[in-house]
Residue frames as a rotation matrix with the C-alpha (Angstrom) as fourth column:
UNK 1
0.563 -0.340 0.753 -33.78
0.271 -0.785 -0.557 -7.95
0.781 0.518 -0.350 122.97
UNK 2
-0.110 -0.688 -0.718 -30.78
0.968 0.090 -0.234 -6.96
0.225 -0.721 0.656 125.04
UNK 3
0.362 0.273 -0.891 -30.56
0.696 -0.715 0.064 -3.74
-0.620 -0.644 -0.449 127.05
UNK 4
-0.600 -0.674 -0.430 -28.24
0.199 -0.647 0.736 -1.94
-0.775 0.357 0.522 124.61
UNK 5
-0.834 0.316 0.452 -30.63
0.485 0.027 0.874 -2.45
0.265 0.948 -0.175 121.73
UNK 6
0.212 0.939 -0.271 -33.60
0.969 -0.165 0.185 -1.25
0.129 -0.302 -0.945 123.82
UNK 7
0.116 -0.261 -0.958 -31.71
0.446 -0.848 0.285 1.91
-0.887 -0.461 0.019 124.77
UNK 8
-0.876 -0.481 0.024 -30.70
0.196 -0.311 0.930 2.40
-0.440 0.820 0.367 121.14
UNK 9
-0.430 0.807 0.405 -34.32
0.825 0.170 0.538 2.00
0.365 0.566 -0.739 120.06
UNK 10
0.469 0.624 -0.625 -35.50
0.826 -0.561 0.060 4.70
-0.313 -0.545 -0.778 122.50
UNK 11
-0.293 -0.647 -0.704 -32.73
0.209 -0.762 0.613 7.03
-0.933 0.032 0.359 121.28
UNK 12
-0.914 -0.003 0.405 -33.89
0.405 -0.006 0.914 6.55
0.000 1.000 0.007 117.69
UNK 13
0.016 0.999 0.030 -37.53
0.981 -0.021 0.195 7.21
0.196 0.026 -0.980 118.62
UNK 14
0.222 -0.011 -0.975 -36.43
0.540 -0.831 0.132 10.58
-0.812 -0.556 -0.179 120.05
UNK 15
-0.701 -0.627 -0.340 -35.01
0.047 -0.517 0.854 11.53
-0.712 0.583 0.392 116.63
UNK 16
-0.397 0.580 0.712 -38.17
0.891 0.430 0.147 10.78
-0.221 0.692 -0.687 114.60
UNK 17
0.628 0.676 -0.385 -39.72
0.538 -0.735 -0.412 14.29
-0.562 0.052 -0.826 114.83
UNK 18
0.117 -0.677 -0.727 -36.51
-0.398 -0.702 0.590 15.88
-0.910 0.221 -0.352 113.53
UNK 19
-0.788 -0.377 0.487 -36.22
0.217 0.569 0.793 13.28
-0.577 0.730 -0.367 110.79
UNK 20
0.041 0.892 0.450 -39.81
0.940 0.119 -0.321 13.97
-0.340 0.436 -0.833 109.73
UNK 21
0.650 0.175 -0.739 -39.23
0.079 -0.983 -0.163 17.74
-0.756 0.048 -0.653 109.60
UNK 22
-0.329 -0.880 -0.343 -36.07
-0.413 -0.192 0.890 17.27
-0.849 0.435 -0.300 107.58
UNK 23
-0.690 0.129 0.712 -37.77
0.569 0.704 0.424 14.84
-0.447 0.698 -0.560 105.20
UNK 24
0.428 0.903 0.034 -40.70
0.774 -0.346 -0.531 17.24
-0.468 0.253 -0.847 104.70
UNK 25
0.452 -0.333 -0.828 -38.29
-0.290 -0.932 0.216 20.08
-0.844 0.142 -0.518 103.93
UNK 26
-0.649 -0.754 0.100 -36.42
-0.196 0.293 0.936 17.92
-0.735 0.587 -0.338 101.44
UNK 27
-0.775 0.321 0.544 -39.40
0.591 0.673 0.445 16.45
-0.223 0.667 -0.711 99.64
UNK 28
-0.816 0.553 -0.170 -42.19
-0.551 -0.832 -0.064 19.01
-0.177 0.041 0.983 100.10
UNK 29
-0.077 0.771 -0.632 -44.53
-0.579 0.482 0.658 16.03
0.812 0.417 0.409 100.09
UNK 30
0.096 0.178 0.979 -45.96
-0.990 0.120 0.075 14.54
-0.104 -0.977 0.188 103.27
UNK 31
0.927 0.320 0.198 -46.39
-0.302 0.946 -0.115 11.00
-0.224 0.047 0.973 101.92
UNK 32
0.613 -0.771 -0.173 -42.96
0.111 0.300 -0.947 10.88
0.783 0.561 0.269 100.30
UNK 33
-0.102 -0.638 0.763 -41.44
-0.751 -0.453 -0.480 12.33
0.652 -0.622 -0.433 103.48
UNK 34
0.450 0.343 0.825 -43.07
-0.831 0.499 0.246 9.62
-0.327 -0.796 0.509 105.59
UNK 35
0.987 -0.136 -0.084 -41.72
0.079 0.872 -0.484 6.97
0.140 0.471 0.871 103.21
UNK 36
0.270 -0.946 0.180 -38.26
-0.171 -0.231 -0.958 8.52
0.948 0.228 -0.224 103.44
UNK 37
-0.031 -0.218 0.976 -38.37
-0.982 -0.174 -0.070 8.47
0.185 -0.960 -0.208 107.24
UNK 38
0.786 0.389 0.480 -39.56
-0.484 0.871 0.087 4.87
-0.384 -0.301 0.873 107.21
UNK 39
0.823 -0.540 -0.176 -36.78
0.163 0.522 -0.837 3.87
0.544 0.660 0.518 104.81
UNK 40
0.019 -0.838 0.546 -34.25
-0.558 -0.462 -0.690 5.69
0.830 -0.292 -0.476 106.98
UNK 41
0.158 0.107 0.982 -35.42
-0.971 0.198 0.134 3.93
-0.180 -0.974 0.135 110.15
UNK 42
0.970 0.208 0.127 -35.51
-0.174 0.955 -0.241 0.58
-0.171 0.211 0.962 108.39
UNK 43
0.540 -0.837 -0.086 -31.97
0.047 0.132 -0.990 1.07
0.840 0.531 0.111 107.12
UNK 44
-0.114 -0.572 0.812 -30.75
-0.827 -0.398 -0.396 2.20
0.550 -0.717 -0.428 110.54
UNK 45
0.514 0.390 0.764 -32.41
-0.780 0.583 0.227 -0.78
-0.357 -0.713 0.604 112.22
UNK 46
0.994 -0.109 -0.026 -30.90
0.084 0.878 -0.471 -3.25
0.074 0.466 0.882 109.77
UNK 47
0.263 -0.956 0.127 -27.48
0.277 -0.051 -0.959 -1.69
0.924 0.288 0.252 110.27
UNK 48
0.935 0.157 0.317 -27.60
-0.255 -0.323 0.911 -1.35
0.246 -0.933 -0.262 114.04
UNK 49
0.740 -0.672 -0.027 -24.40
0.591 0.631 0.503 -3.37
-0.321 -0.388 0.864 114.25
UNK 50
0.088 -0.747 0.659 -22.48
0.849 -0.290 -0.442 -0.70
0.521 0.598 0.608 112.29
UNK 51
0.590 0.165 0.791 -23.31
-0.140 -0.943 0.302 2.18
0.795 -0.288 -0.533 114.64
UNK 52
-0.351 -0.810 -0.470 -20.62
0.507 0.258 -0.823 2.82
0.788 -0.527 0.320 117.23
UNK 53
0.580 0.546 -0.605 -21.74
0.787 -0.181 0.590 3.54
0.213 -0.818 -0.535 120.77
UNK 54
0.073 -0.519 -0.852 -20.77
0.650 -0.623 0.435 7.03
-0.756 -0.585 0.292 121.83
UNK 55
-0.885 -0.327 0.332 -20.96
0.462 -0.517 0.721 8.52
-0.064 0.791 0.608 118.33
UNK 56
-0.708 0.607 -0.362 -23.57
-0.479 -0.788 -0.387 11.05
-0.520 -0.100 0.848 117.26
UNK 57
-0.532 0.589 0.609 -26.72
0.586 0.775 -0.238 9.01
-0.612 0.230 -0.757 116.55
UNK 58
0.442 0.737 -0.511 -28.58
0.149 -0.622 -0.769 12.07
-0.885 0.264 -0.385 115.21
UNK 59
-0.005 -0.536 -0.844 -25.88
-0.831 -0.468 0.302 12.80
-0.557 0.703 -0.443 112.64
UNK 60
-0.875 -0.322 0.363 -25.77
-0.130 0.876 0.464 9.11
-0.467 0.358 -0.808 111.68
UNK 61
-0.149 0.915 0.374 -29.55
0.666 0.373 -0.646 9.02
-0.731 0.153 -0.665 111.07
UNK 62
0.568 0.353 -0.743 -29.56
-0.191 -0.822 -0.536 12.30
-0.800 0.447 -0.400 109.15
UNK 63
-0.442 -0.781 -0.441 -26.68
-0.725 0.022 0.688 11.03
-0.528 0.624 -0.576 107.01
UNK 64
-0.737 0.268 0.621 -28.66
0.399 0.913 0.080 7.89
-0.545 0.307 -0.780 106.20
UNK 65
0.333 0.941 -0.065 -31.67
0.531 -0.244 -0.811 10.03
-0.779 0.235 -0.581 105.25
UNK 66
0.247 -0.336 -0.909 -29.53
-0.590 -0.796 0.133 12.39
-0.769 0.503 -0.395 103.18
UNK 67
-0.779 -0.625 -0.044 -28.06
-0.441 0.497 0.748 9.47
-0.446 0.602 -0.662 101.24
UNK 68
-0.450 0.707 0.545 -31.46
0.655 0.676 -0.336 7.84
-0.606 0.206 -0.768 100.72
UNK 69
0.511 0.658 -0.554 -32.86
0.141 -0.700 -0.700 11.10
-0.848 0.279 -0.450 99.42
UNK 70
-0.096 -0.635 -0.766 -29.94
-0.772 -0.438 0.460 11.64
-0.629 0.636 -0.448 97.03
UNK 71
-0.886 -0.230 0.402 -30.25
0.003 0.865 0.502 8.09
-0.463 0.446 -0.766 95.74
UNK 72
-0.039 0.949 0.314 -33.96
0.708 0.248 -0.661 8.51
-0.705 0.197 -0.681 95.11
UNK 73
0.501 0.181 -0.846 -33.34
-0.280 -0.891 -0.357 11.78
-0.819 0.415 -0.396 93.26
UNK 74
-0.521 -0.783 -0.340 -30.72
-0.641 0.095 0.762 10.14
-0.564 0.615 -0.551 91.08
UNK 75
-0.741 0.265 0.617 -33.17
0.403 0.911 0.093 7.41
-0.537 0.318 -0.782 90.14
UNK 76
0.306 0.915 -0.263 -35.81
0.291 -0.353 -0.890 9.84
-0.907 0.196 -0.374 88.96
UNK 77
-0.290 -0.377 0.880 -35.71
0.931 0.102 0.350 10.25
-0.222 0.921 0.321 85.20
UNK 78
0.145 0.473 0.869 -37.90
0.711 -0.660 0.241 13.32
0.688 0.583 -0.432 84.84
UNK 79
-0.719 -0.451 0.528 -36.68
-0.031 -0.739 -0.674 15.12
0.694 -0.501 0.517 87.95
UNK 80
-0.869 0.348 -0.353 -38.56
0.437 0.203 -0.876 15.85
-0.233 -0.915 -0.328 91.15
UNK 81
-0.212 0.884 0.416 -42.27
0.398 -0.311 0.863 16.58
0.893 0.349 -0.286 91.24
UNK 82
-0.981 -0.189 -0.046 -42.81
0.125 -0.431 -0.894 19.16
0.149 -0.882 0.446 93.96
UNK 83
0.017 0.996 -0.092 -46.07
0.624 0.061 0.779 19.24
0.781 -0.071 -0.621 95.81
UNK 84
-0.184 -0.086 0.979 -46.85
-0.456 -0.875 -0.163 22.15
0.871 -0.476 0.122 98.11
UNK 85
-0.890 -0.135 -0.436 -46.71
0.318 0.503 -0.804 21.38
0.327 -0.854 -0.405 101.82
UNK 86
0.181 0.974 -0.133 -49.94
0.738 -0.045 0.673 21.47
0.650 -0.220 -0.728 103.77
UNK 87
-0.197 -0.194 0.961 -50.42
-0.287 -0.926 -0.246 24.65
0.937 -0.324 0.127 105.78
UNK 88
0.722 0.663 -0.199 -51.86
-0.019 0.305 0.952 22.66
0.692 -0.683 0.233 108.68
UNK 89
0.412 -0.625 -0.663 -48.56
0.888 0.439 0.138 21.88
0.205 -0.646 0.735 110.45
UNK 90
-0.577 -0.762 0.292 -47.06
0.705 -0.646 -0.293 25.31
0.411 0.037 0.911 109.95
UNK 91
-0.190 0.561 0.806 -50.09
-0.094 -0.827 0.554 27.51
0.977 0.030 0.210 110.69
UNK 92
0.668 0.387 -0.635 -50.37
0.551 0.316 0.772 26.04
0.500 -0.866 -0.003 114.16
UNK 93
0.065 -0.755 -0.652 -47.11
0.944 -0.165 0.285 27.82
-0.322 -0.635 0.702 115.03
UNK 94
-0.908 -0.405 -0.108 -47.38
0.329 -0.849 0.413 30.90
-0.259 0.339 0.904 112.78
UNK 95
-0.122 0.946 -0.301 -50.28
0.429 -0.223 -0.875 33.26
-0.895 -0.237 -0.379 112.32
UNK 96
0.023 0.089 -0.996 -49.52
-0.665 -0.742 -0.082 34.74
-0.747 0.664 0.042 108.90
UNK 97
0.417 0.189 0.889 -50.66
0.310 0.890 -0.335 32.29
-0.854 0.416 0.313 106.21
UNK 98
0.993 -0.092 -0.069 -49.38
-0.099 -0.379 -0.920 34.54
0.058 0.921 -0.385 103.41
UNK 99
0.237 -0.960 0.149 -45.88
-0.965 -0.215 0.149 34.44
-0.111 -0.179 -0.978 104.86
UNK 100
-0.062 -0.195 0.979 -46.10
-0.271 0.947 0.171 30.66
-0.961 -0.254 -0.112 105.10
UNK 101
0.801 0.412 0.435 -47.34
0.305 0.344 -0.888 30.45
-0.516 0.844 0.150 101.51
UNK 102
0.817 -0.544 -0.192 -44.49
-0.536 -0.593 -0.601 32.65
0.213 0.594 -0.776 100.32
UNK 103
-0.028 -0.839 0.543 -41.98
-0.879 0.279 0.387 30.58
-0.477 -0.466 -0.745 102.29
UNK 104
0.235 0.192 0.953 -43.33
0.093 0.971 -0.219 27.35
-0.967 0.140 0.211 100.78
UNK 105
0.984 0.129 0.121 -43.12
0.137 -0.127 -0.982 28.82
-0.111 0.984 -0.142 97.29
UNK 106
0.523 -0.852 -0.015 -39.59
-0.845 -0.516 -0.138 30.04
0.110 0.085 -0.990 97.97
UNK 107
-0.094 -0.548 0.831 -38.49
-0.604 0.695 0.390 26.67
-0.791 -0.465 -0.396 99.31
UNK 108
0.553 0.384 0.740 -40.05
0.292 0.742 -0.603 24.87
-0.781 0.549 0.298 96.36
UNK 109
0.981 -0.178 -0.076 -38.12
-0.149 -0.445 -0.883 27.13
0.124 0.878 -0.463 93.98
UNK 110
0.251 -0.941 0.229 -34.78
-0.904 -0.144 0.402 26.34
-0.345 -0.308 -0.887 95.64
UNK 111
-0.053 -0.364 -0.930 -32.64
-0.590 0.763 -0.265 23.45
0.806 0.535 -0.255 94.50
UNK 112
0.769 0.316 -0.556 -32.73
0.155 0.751 0.641 20.31
0.621 -0.579 0.529 96.62
UNK 113
-0.138 -0.921 -0.364 -29.21
0.793 0.117 -0.598 21.10
0.594 -0.371 0.714 97.84
UNK 114
-0.690 -0.089 0.718 -30.24
-0.162 -0.948 -0.274 24.57
0.705 -0.306 0.640 99.00
UNK 115
0.369 0.906 0.209 -33.43
-0.553 0.034 0.832 23.30
0.747 -0.423 0.514 100.68
UNK 116
0.535 -0.240 -0.810 -31.41
0.516 0.852 0.088 20.62
0.669 -0.465 0.580 102.44
UNK 117
-0.567 -0.824 -0.017 -28.95
0.565 -0.374 -0.735 23.13
0.599 -0.427 0.677 103.90
UNK 118
-0.488 0.463 0.740 -31.71
-0.549 -0.822 0.152 25.48
0.679 -0.332 0.655 105.05
UNK 119
0.593 0.755 -0.280 -33.59
-0.283 0.521 0.805 22.57
0.754 -0.398 0.523 106.65
UNK 120
0.265 -0.560 -0.785 -30.57
0.746 0.635 -0.201 21.28
0.611 -0.532 0.586 108.54
UNK 121
-0.759 -0.647 0.071 -29.38
0.480 -0.630 -0.610 24.69
0.440 -0.429 0.789 109.74
UNK 122
-0.689 0.513 0.512 -32.67
-0.525 -0.840 0.136 26.52
0.500 -0.175 0.848 110.18
UNK 123
0.340 0.925 -0.172 -35.24
-0.583 0.351 0.733 23.87
0.738 -0.148 0.658 110.95
UNK 124
0.679 -0.111 -0.725 -33.07
0.415 0.874 0.254 21.38
0.605 -0.474 0.640 112.81
UNK 125
0.857 -0.342 0.385 -30.70
-0.496 -0.749 0.440 24.00
0.138 -0.568 -0.811 114.30
UNK 126
0.781 -0.624 0.022 -27.66
0.613 0.773 0.165 21.82
-0.120 -0.115 0.986 113.55
UNK 127
0.426 -0.727 -0.539 -24.19
-0.225 -0.662 0.715 23.30
-0.876 -0.184 -0.445 113.90
UNK 128
0.530 -0.260 -0.807 -22.09
-0.847 -0.206 -0.490 23.70
-0.039 0.943 -0.329 110.77
UNK 129
-0.552 -0.826 0.115 -19.74
-0.825 0.561 0.072 20.87
-0.124 -0.055 -0.991 111.78
UNK 130
-0.363 0.506 0.782 -22.64
-0.057 0.826 -0.560 18.42
-0.930 -0.248 -0.271 112.09
UNK 131
0.728 0.606 -0.322 -24.05
-0.308 -0.132 -0.942 19.51
-0.613 0.785 0.090 108.72
UNK 132
0.112 -0.806 -0.581 -20.58
-0.994 -0.091 -0.065 19.10
-0.001 0.584 -0.812 107.26
UNK 133
-0.736 -0.382 0.559 -20.44
-0.466 0.885 -0.008 15.50
-0.491 -0.266 -0.829 108.51
UNK 134
0.084 0.874 0.478 -23.92
0.042 0.476 -0.878 14.67
-0.996 0.094 0.003 107.25
UNK 135
0.889 0.329 -0.319 -23.37
-0.243 -0.253 -0.937 16.10
-0.389 0.910 -0.145 103.77
UNK 136
0.426 -0.822 0.378 -19.71
0.706 0.563 0.430 15.08
-0.566 0.084 0.820 103.62
UNK 137
0.456 -0.327 0.828 -18.50
0.538 -0.640 -0.549 18.53
0.709 0.696 -0.116 102.60
UNK 138
-0.594 -0.767 -0.242 -16.07
0.676 -0.313 -0.667 20.95
0.436 -0.560 0.704 104.35
UNK 139
-0.057 0.555 -0.830 -17.44
0.874 -0.374 -0.310 23.31
-0.483 -0.743 -0.463 107.01
UNK 140
-0.636 -0.248 -0.731 -16.44
-0.026 -0.939 0.342 26.34
-0.772 0.236 0.591 104.95
UNK 141
-0.941 0.338 -0.008 -18.43
0.041 0.135 0.990 25.00
0.335 0.931 -0.141 102.02
UNK 142
-0.241 0.879 -0.411 -21.45
0.956 0.287 0.053 24.51
0.165 -0.381 -0.910 104.29
UNK 143
-0.188 0.129 -0.974 -21.17
0.550 -0.807 -0.214 28.11
-0.814 -0.576 0.081 105.46
UNK 144
-0.826 -0.172 -0.537 -20.86
-0.275 -0.709 0.649 29.62
-0.493 0.684 0.538 101.99
UNK 145
-0.824 0.566 -0.036 -23.58
0.260 0.434 0.863 27.45
0.504 0.701 -0.504 100.43
UNK 146
-0.175 0.774 -0.609 -25.91
0.980 0.075 -0.185 28.14
-0.098 -0.629 -0.771 103.33
UNK 147
-0.433 -0.040 -0.900 -25.31
0.198 -0.979 -0.052 31.87
-0.879 -0.201 0.432 102.99
UNK 148
-0.942 0.072 -0.329 -26.10
-0.336 -0.279 0.900 31.73
-0.027 0.958 0.287 99.26
UNK 149
-0.636 0.744 -0.204 -29.15
0.611 0.647 0.456 29.55
0.471 0.166 -0.866 99.92
UNK 150
-0.178 0.556 -0.812 -30.53
0.826 -0.364 -0.431 31.96
-0.535 -0.747 -0.395 102.50
UNK 151
-0.626 -0.110 -0.772 -29.95
-0.183 -0.942 0.283 34.91
-0.758 0.319 0.569 100.20
UNK 152
-0.944 0.299 -0.141 -31.67
-0.065 0.251 0.966 33.11
0.324 0.921 -0.218 97.32
UNK 153
-0.373 0.844 -0.386 -34.65
0.911 0.412 0.021 32.33
0.177 -0.344 -0.922 99.56
UNK 154
-0.285 0.221 -0.933 -34.87
0.421 -0.845 -0.329 36.00
-0.861 -0.487 0.148 100.57
UNK 155
-0.858 -0.078 -0.507 -34.84
-0.385 -0.555 0.737 37.01
-0.339 0.828 0.447 96.90
UNK 156
-0.817 0.564 -0.122 -37.51
0.309 0.606 0.733 34.47
0.487 0.561 -0.670 96.00
UNK 157
-0.255 0.753 -0.607 -39.78
0.950 0.078 -0.303 35.58
-0.181 -0.654 -0.735 98.80
UNK 158
-0.252 0.147 -0.956 -39.57
0.146 -0.971 -0.188 39.24
-0.957 -0.187 0.223 97.79
UNK 159
-0.991 -0.127 0.032 -40.07
0.043 -0.081 0.996 38.63
-0.124 0.989 0.086 94.05
UNK 160
-0.456 0.890 -0.010 -43.74
0.373 0.201 0.906 37.81
0.808 0.409 -0.423 94.47
UNK 161
-0.992 0.096 -0.076 -44.93
0.031 -0.400 -0.916 40.25
-0.119 -0.911 0.394 97.12
UNK 162
-0.221 0.975 -0.005 -48.59
0.897 0.201 -0.394 40.43
-0.383 -0.092 -0.919 98.01
UNK 163
-0.384 0.081 0.920 -50.13
0.642 -0.692 0.330 43.14
0.663 0.717 0.214 95.81
UNK 164
-0.922 0.034 -0.385 -50.78
0.270 -0.657 -0.704 46.39
-0.277 -0.753 0.597 97.63
UNK 165
0.040 0.987 0.155 -54.37
0.990 -0.017 -0.142 47.57
-0.137 0.159 -0.978 97.89
UNK 166
-0.815 -0.283 0.506 -54.85
0.423 -0.887 0.186 50.94
0.397 0.366 0.842 96.23
UNK 167
-0.385 0.672 -0.632 -56.98
0.578 -0.359 -0.733 53.51
-0.720 -0.647 -0.250 97.96
UNK 168
-0.505 0.321 0.801 -59.52
0.748 -0.301 0.592 54.97
0.432 0.898 -0.088 95.56
UNK 169
-0.867 0.157 -0.474 -60.80
0.182 -0.784 -0.594 58.50
-0.465 -0.601 0.651 96.26
């Protein structure tokens, strides 16, 4: 293995955590997300020769994953089967399990397109221009769709509030 390929391999390994988070946000299923990441890495590895040195490797990998996800969704006849995410990964960073549950429910109720935008912007902290390149849509469209997606998530999370406890005298 030549030096360039070894360096490229280490750069890809650095991107795996972000790819896993993005895949989990897209699929809401740990096993399917792991398969998606594996497929993405396999595709990137087999197409190493097409990547141009000096270009944004992260955007290239996320574009591959985005396209793989869209292709898998198109192949599904009955539509996606959403499975709630495990609380284990999220509760380590957040202390309010009800908020996490509400967020998971809200994300599951969003369309795949809306979840994808929220994951790229919120979870991966990608700039609009990078999201635009990954999704192959104009920056203005990213901004407006993301705004609508965030608003929809806010609405979904407030629709099912935790019932208030009544004080009985």
